[in-house]
C-alpha positions as CSV (number, residue, x, y, z in Angstrom):
1,X,123.8,198.4,29.6
2,X,120.0,199.1,29.4
3,X,118.2,202.4,28.9
4,X,114.6,203.6,29.0
5,X,114.2,205.6,25.8
6,X,111.2,207.8,25.0
7,X,111.3,208.6,21.3
8,X,109.5,209.7,18.1
9,X,109.7,207.5,15.0
10,X,109.7,208.6,11.4
11,X,105.8,208.7,11.4
12,X,105.8,211.0,14.5
13,X,104.5,208.3,16.8
14,X,105.7,208.5,20.4
15,X,106.9,205.4,22.3
16,X,108.9,204.2,25.2
17,X,111.0,201.1,25.4
18,X,113.9,199.3,27.0
19,X,117.0,199.5,24.8
20,X,120.2,197.5,25.2
21,X,123.6,199.1,24.2
22,X,127.2,198.8,25.3
23,X,127.5,202.5,25.9
24,X,125.6,205.8,25.6
25,X,127.3,206.7,22.4
26,X,126.4,203.3,20.9
27,X,122.8,203.9,22.0
28,X,122.7,207.2,20.1
29,X,124.2,205.6,16.9
30,X,121.6,202.8,17.2
31,X,118.8,205.3,17.4
32,X,120.2,207.3,14.5
33,X,120.3,204.1,12.4
34,X,116.7,203.3,13.3
35,X,115.7,206.8,12.4
36,X,114.4,207.5,15.8
37,X,114.5,210.8,17.6
38,X,115.2,210.4,21.3
39,X,113.1,212.6,23.6
40,X,114.3,211.3,27.0
41,X,117.0,208.7,27.9
42,X,117.3,207.2,31.4
43,X,120.1,204.7,32.1
44,X,119.0,201.7,34.2
45,X,121.3,200.8,37.2
46,X,123.5,197.8,36.5
47,X,122.0,195.8,39.4
48,X,118.6,196.0,37.7
49,X,119.8,195.3,34.2
50,X,119.7,191.5,34.5
51,X,116.0,191.6,35.1
52,X,115.3,193.7,32.0
53,X,113.9,191.7,29.0
54,X,116.4,192.0,26.1
55,X,115.1,193.3,22.8
56,X,115.1,190.7,20.1
57,X,115.7,187.0,20.3
58,X,118.8,185.4,21.7
59,X,121.8,185.1,19.4
60,X,122.1,181.3,18.8
61,X,125.3,179.3,18.3
62,X,124.2,178.7,14.7
63,X,124.1,182.4,14.1
64,X,127.6,182.8,15.6
65,X,128.8,180.1,13.2
66,X,127.3,182.0,10.3
67,X,129.0,185.2,11.3
68,X,132.4,183.5,11.4
69,X,131.9,181.9,8.0
70,X,130.7,185.1,6.4
71,X,133.6,187.1,7.9
72,X,136.0,184.5,6.5
73,X,134.4,185.0,3.0
74,X,134.5,188.8,3.4
75,X,138.2,188.8,4.1
76,X,138.8,186.2,1.4
77,X,137.0,188.3,-1.2
78,X,138.9,191.4,-0.4
79,X,135.8,193.4,0.7
80,X,136.5,196.0,3.4
81,X,135.7,194.5,6.8
82,X,133.5,197.4,7.8
83,X,131.4,197.2,4.7
84,X,131.1,193.4,5.1
85,X,129.8,193.8,8.6
86,X,127.3,196.4,7.6
87,X,126.0,194.2,4.9
88,X,125.7,191.2,7.3
89,X,123.9,193.5,9.8
90,X,121.4,194.7,7.2
91,X,120.7,191.1,6.1
92,X,120.1,189.9,9.7
93,X,116.5,189.4,11.0
94,X,117.6,189.0,14.6
95,X,117.4,192.5,16.2
96,X,120.1,191.8,18.8
97,X,122.5,190.3,16.2
98,X,121.9,193.3,13.9
99,X,122.7,195.8,16.7
100,X,125.8,193.8,17.6
101,X,127.2,193.8,14.0
102,X,126.4,197.5,13.5
103,X,128.3,198.3,16.7
104,X,131.3,196.1,15.7
105,X,131.3,197.9,12.3
106,X,131.3,201.3,14.0
107,X,134.2,200.3,16.2
108,X,136.2,199.1,13.2
109,X,135.5,202.3,11.3
110,X,137.1,204.1,14.3
111,X,140.3,202.1,14.0
112,X,139.7,199.2,16.4
113,X,140.9,195.7,15.6
114,X,138.3,193.0,15.0
115,X,139.2,191.3,18.2
116,X,138.8,194.5,20.2
117,X,135.5,195.2,18.5
118,X,134.3,191.7,19.5
119,X,135.5,192.0,23.1
120,X,132.2,193.4,24.5
121,X,130.5,190.4,23.0
122,X,132.7,187.6,24.2
123,X,129.8,186.2,26.1
124,X,128.1,185.7,22.7
125,X,130.9,184.4,20.5
126,X,132.9,182.8,23.3
127,X,136.4,183.3,24.8
128,X,137.8,180.6,22.5
129,X,136.8,182.3,19.3
130,X,137.9,185.7,20.6
131,X,141.4,184.2,21.3
132,X,141.5,182.8,17.8
133,X,140.7,186.1,16.2
134,X,143.5,187.7,18.2
135,X,145.9,185.0,17.1
136,X,144.8,185.4,13.5
137,X,145.4,189.2,13.6
138,X,148.9,188.7,15.2
139,X,150.0,186.1,12.7
140,X,148.3,187.6,9.6
141,X,146.1,184.5,9.2
142,X,142.8,186.0,10.2
143,X,140.9,184.4,7.3
144,X,142.2,181.0,8.2
145,X,141.5,181.3,11.9
146,X,137.9,182.5,11.2
147,X,137.4,179.4,9.1
148,X,138.8,177.1,11.7
149,X,136.7,178.8,14.4
150,X,133.5,178.3,12.4
151,X,134.4,174.7,11.9
152,X,135.2,174.2,15.6
153,X,131.9,175.8,16.6
154,X,129.9,173.7,14.1
155,X,131.5,170.5,15.4
156,X,130.9,171.4,19.1
157,X,127.4,172.6,18.5
158,X,126.6,169.3,16.8
159,X,128.3,167.4,19.7
160,X,126.2,169.2,22.3
161,X,123.0,168.4,20.4
162,X,124.0,164.8,20.2
163,X,124.8,164.6,23.9
164,X,121.6,166.3,24.9
165,X,119.5,164.0,22.7
166,X,121.3,161.0,24.2
167,X,120.4,162.2,27.7
168,X,116.8,163.2,27.0
169,X,115.5,159.7,26.3
170,X,116.6,158.2,29.7
171,X,115.1,161.1,31.5
172,X,111.8,160.8,29.6
173,X,111.7,157.1,30.0
174,X,112.2,157.3,33.7
175,X,109.6,160.0,34.3
176,X,107.1,158.3,32.0
177,X,107.4,155.0,33.8
178,X,107.2,156.6,37.2
179,X,104.1,158.6,36.0
180,X,102.4,155.4,34.8
181,X,103.1,153.6,38.0
182,X,101.8,156.6,40.0
183,X,98.5,156.7,38.0
184,X,98.1,152.9,38.5
185,X,98.7,153.2,42.2
186,X,96.3,156.1,42.7
187,X,93.4,155.3,40.3
188,X,93.5,151.6,39.4
189,X,94.7,149.8,42.5
190,X,92.2,151.3,44.9
191,X,89.3,149.8,42.9
192,X,90.8,146.3,43.2
193,X,91.6,146.6,46.9
194,X,88.2,147.9,47.8
195,X,86.8,144.4,47.6
196,X,89.3,143.2,50.2
197,X,88.1,145.9,52.6
198,X,84.4,145.1,52.1
199,X,85.0,141.4,52.7
200,X,87.0,142.2,55.9
201,X,89.7,139.7,54.9
202,X,92.9,138.9,56.8
203,X,95.5,140.2,54.4
204,X,99.2,139.4,54.2
205,X,101.8,142.1,55.1
206,X,102.8,142.8,51.5
207,X,99.1,143.4,50.5
208,X,98.6,145.7,53.5
209,X,101.7,147.7,52.5
210,X,100.6,148.1,48.9
211,X,97.1,149.2,50.0
212,X,98.5,151.7,52.6
213,X,100.9,153.1,50.0
214,X,98.0,153.5,47.5
215,X,95.9,155.3,50.1
216,X,98.8,157.6,51.1
217,X,99.4,158.6,47.5
218,X,95.7,159.1,46.8
219,X,95.3,161.4,49.9
220,X,98.5,163.4,49.6
221,X,99.4,163.5,45.9
222,X,98.7,167.3,45.8
223,X,101.1,168.0,48.7
224,X,103.7,165.7,47.1
225,X,103.5,167.5,43.8
226,X,103.8,170.9,45.4
227,X,106.8,169.6,47.4
228,X,108.4,168.2,44.3
229,X,108.0,171.6,42.5
230,X,109.5,173.4,45.5
231,X,112.4,170.9,45.6
232,X,113.1,171.4,41.9
233,X,113.2,175.2,42.3
234,X,115.4,175.1,45.4
235,X,117.6,172.5,43.7
236,X,118.0,174.6,40.6
237,X,118.9,177.7,42.5
238,X,121.4,175.8,44.6
239,X,123.0,174.2,41.5
240,X,123.5,177.6,39.9
241,X,124.9,179.4,43.0
242,X,127.0,176.7,44.8
243,X,129.9,174.9,43.2
244,X,129.8,172.2,45.9
245,X,126.2,171.2,44.8
246,X,127.3,171.1,41.1
247,X,130.3,169.0,42.1
248,X,128.2,166.3,43.8
249,X,125.7,166.2,41.0
250,X,128.3,165.8,38.4
251,X,130.0,163.2,40.5
252,X,126.8,161.2,40.8
253,X,126.1,161.5,37.1
254,X,129.6,160.2,36.3
255,X,128.8,157.1,38.4
256,X,125.5,156.4,36.7
257,X,125.6,153.6,34.1
258,X,125.2,154.7,30.4
259,X,124.9,158.4,31.4
260,X,128.6,158.5,32.6
261,X,129.7,157.2,29.1
262,X,127.8,160.0,27.3
263,X,129.1,162.8,29.6
264,X,132.7,161.5,29.6
265,X,132.7,161.0,25.8
266,X,131.3,164.5,25.2
267,X,133.8,166.2,27.5
268,X,136.8,164.3,26.1
269,X,135.8,165.0,22.5
270,X,135.2,168.7,23.3
271,X,138.6,169.1,25.1
272,X,140.5,167.2,22.3
273,X,138.9,169.2,19.6
274,X,139.7,172.6,21.2
275,X,143.3,171.5,22.0
276,X,143.7,170.5,18.4
277,X,142.4,173.8,17.2
278,X,144.7,175.6,19.6
279,X,147.8,173.7,18.4
280,X,147.2,174.3,14.7
281,X,146.3,178.0,15.3
282,X,149.5,178.6,17.4
283,X,147.7,179.2,20.7
284,X,150.0,178.3,23.6
285,X,148.9,175.1,25.3
286,X,148.9,176.8,28.8
287,X,146.6,179.5,27.4
288,X,144.4,176.9,25.7
289,X,144.0,175.0,28.9
290,X,143.2,178.1,30.9
291,X,140.5,179.0,28.3
292,X,139.1,175.5,28.5
293,X,138.7,175.8,32.3
294,X,136.2,178.7,31.7
295,X,134.2,176.8,29.1
296,X,133.7,173.3,30.7
297,X,130.5,173.0,32.7
298,X,131.3,169.6,34.4
299,X,132.9,170.4,37.7
300,X,135.0,167.2,37.8
301,X,136.5,167.8,34.3
302,X,137.0,171.5,35.2
303,X,139.0,170.5,38.3
304,X,141.0,168.0,36.2
305,X,141.8,170.8,33.7
306,X,142.9,173.1,36.5
307,X,145.2,170.4,37.8
308,X,146.6,169.7,34.3
309,X,147.2,173.5,33.8
310,X,149.2,173.6,37.0
311,X,151.3,170.7,35.9
312,X,152.0,172.1,32.5
313,X,153.0,175.4,34.1
314,X,155.6,173.5,36.0
315,X,157.0,172.0,32.8
316,X,155.2,168.7,32.5
317,X,154.2,167.3,29.1
318,X,150.5,167.6,28.3
319,X,150.0,163.8,28.3
320,X,151.7,163.4,31.7
321,X,149.6,166.3,33.1
322,X,146.4,164.7,31.9
323,X,147.4,161.3,33.1
324,X,147.8,162.6,36.7
325,X,144.2,163.8,36.9
326,X,142.8,160.2,36.5
327,X,139.8,161.7,34.6
328,X,140.9,161.0,31.0
329,X,140.9,157.7,29.2
330,X,144.1,155.6,28.5
331,X,143.4,155.9,24.8
332,X,143.5,159.7,24.9
333,X,146.7,159.8,27.0
334,X,148.4,157.3,24.7
335,X,147.5,159.2,21.6
336,X,148.7,162.5,23.1
337,X,152.0,160.9,24.2
338,X,152.5,159.6,20.6
339,X,151.7,163.1,19.2
340,X,154.2,164.8,21.5
341,X,156.9,162.3,20.7
342,X,156.4,162.4,16.9
343,X,155.5,166.1,16.6
344,X,152.0,165.3,15.3
345,X,150.0,166.3,18.4
346,X,147.3,168.0,16.3
347,X,146.6,165.0,14.2
348,X,146.5,162.7,17.2
349,X,144.1,165.0,19.0
350,X,141.9,164.9,15.9
351,X,141.8,161.1,16.1
352,X,140.8,161.3,19.7
353,X,138.1,163.9,19.2
354,X,136.7,161.9,16.2
355,X,136.7,158.7,18.2
356,X,134.7,160.1,21.1
357,X,132.5,162.2,18.8
358,X,131.5,158.9,17.2
359,X,130.8,157.4,20.6
360,X,128.5,160.2,21.5
361,X,126.8,159.8,18.1
362,X,126.4,156.1,18.8
363,X,124.8,156.6,22.2
364,X,122.5,159.3,20.7
365,X,121.3,156.8,18.1
366,X,121.1,153.7,20.3
367,X,120.2,155.0,23.7
368,X,116.7,153.6,23.4
369,X,118.0,150.0,23.0
370,X,120.5,150.5,25.8
371,X,117.9,151.9,28.3
372,X,115.0,149.5,27.3
373,X,116.2,146.6,29.5
374,X,116.4,148.9,32.5
375,X,112.9,150.2,31.9
376,X,111.6,146.6,31.5
377,X,113.3,145.6,34.7
378,X,111.7,148.5,36.6
379,X,108.2,147.9,35.2
380,X,108.5,144.1,35.6
381,X,109.6,144.4,39.2
382,X,106.7,146.7,40.0
383,X,104.2,144.4,38.4
384,X,105.7,141.4,40.1
385,X,105.4,143.2,43.5
386,X,101.7,144.1,42.8
387,X,100.8,140.7,41.5
388,X,102.5,139.0,44.5
389,X,100.6,141.2,46.9
390,X,97.2,140.9,45.2
391,X,97.2,137.3,43.8
392,X,96.9,135.5,47.1
393,X,94.1,137.6,48.6
394,X,92.2,137.4,45.2
395,X,92.5,133.6,45.2
396,X,91.2,133.5,48.7
397,X,88.3,135.7,47.8
398,X,87.3,133.6,44.8
399,X,87.6,130.4,46.8
400,X,85.4,131.9,49.5
401,X,82.7,132.8,46.9
402,X,82.8,129.2,45.5
C-alpha cells in the first residue's frame, strides 16, 4: 500500500512524500520510529500503486541471504528474535529493508510467528524460503532451516549470475558484429562503389545487389532504427503479458546451439538443488514441485514440472514422473531413480545439482572460445560476399585505366 503523507520532522520542517507500508497501522508505527508527526495522510488507490516510485533501493537477493544468515545466528545465540530483528533493522542502510525488518519485529512482538510475519514480504524472500521457515517452526528446527535457506539462496544467486554472464557474451558478440557490418555498409562501401557509378560500368548482379543494399541502408537507417526500437518495446510487452509468446521464445532458445545448454543446465541445477533442500527439510515432494512451478521462468520447464506434479499426485515416483516429461536429462533421471531405490534421494540430487552447476560455470568461463568460431564464420562470410562482389568490377576498372 502507498500513502501520500504530509508531515513535520524533528526540526519542524514540513514535507510531503510517498510512503509504502503494508497497512495504516504499520504506517503510523513507521512515522513514529522516524520521529515524524503526520499532518495529513491520503491512501493511494491500489490500481495506481504500481506506478508509484518506492522509497529506498530494491531489496537485493544478497540482502535476503544476509537476513537469513543473521536470523540463524540470532536464534543460535539465544537472543530474542524481536530484539535481533530490531538490531538488524537499525544496522541496515537500505530504507525498504529497514522498514520491512521493523514491521516483522512489530508483528512478532504482537505474537505472530516468524513465517506469518514474513508472509506480506514473500515476494521479497520467495515462496521457497517462506515454506522453509514454516517447516522449521513446525519441526522445531528453525535455526537449521534458516541456515539451509541461506545456503540455497547463495547457491542459486551464484548460479543465476553465472548463467547470465554466459548468455551476455553471445548477445554482445552478435550485436557488435552486426553493428560493425552495418557501419561498413553505410559509410565505407558507398565510397568504394561511387567509382563504379562514375565510370558507368556494367556490373554483375552480386555487385548491384550489394550497392542497392548499401543505398537502402544509407537512406532508411533512421526509419529502421525507430522500427527496431518499437519492435523491441512491443516484443517486451507481449512477452510479459502473453504466455504463448514466452513459450515460443523459450522453445526457440532451447533449440539454439550453446544457449540451449546454458539454459537447460541452469534449470536442471536449480530444480535439483531445491528438491534436495525440500527432501532434507521435510517438505513434501508434491508441495516442493508446486512451489517450483511458481519459481521457474522458462515456460517449457514450467510445463514439465506441472506434468510431473500431476504424475506424482497420481502416485508415480519422482524419477518416473520426470522421465515422462522428456525435458530432463537421462543422467538426472538415473540418479533420482537410484536415490529413490536406496533411500539417498537428497545425496543423489546434490550430485545432479553440482554436476550441472559446474556445467554452467564452465560455459560462463569458456563461452568466448565456444562462440568465437561462429563469429569468425559470420564475419568471414560477410567479407567473402563483399570481396566477391567488388573484386571483379575493381579488376575491370584497373584494367581499363591501364
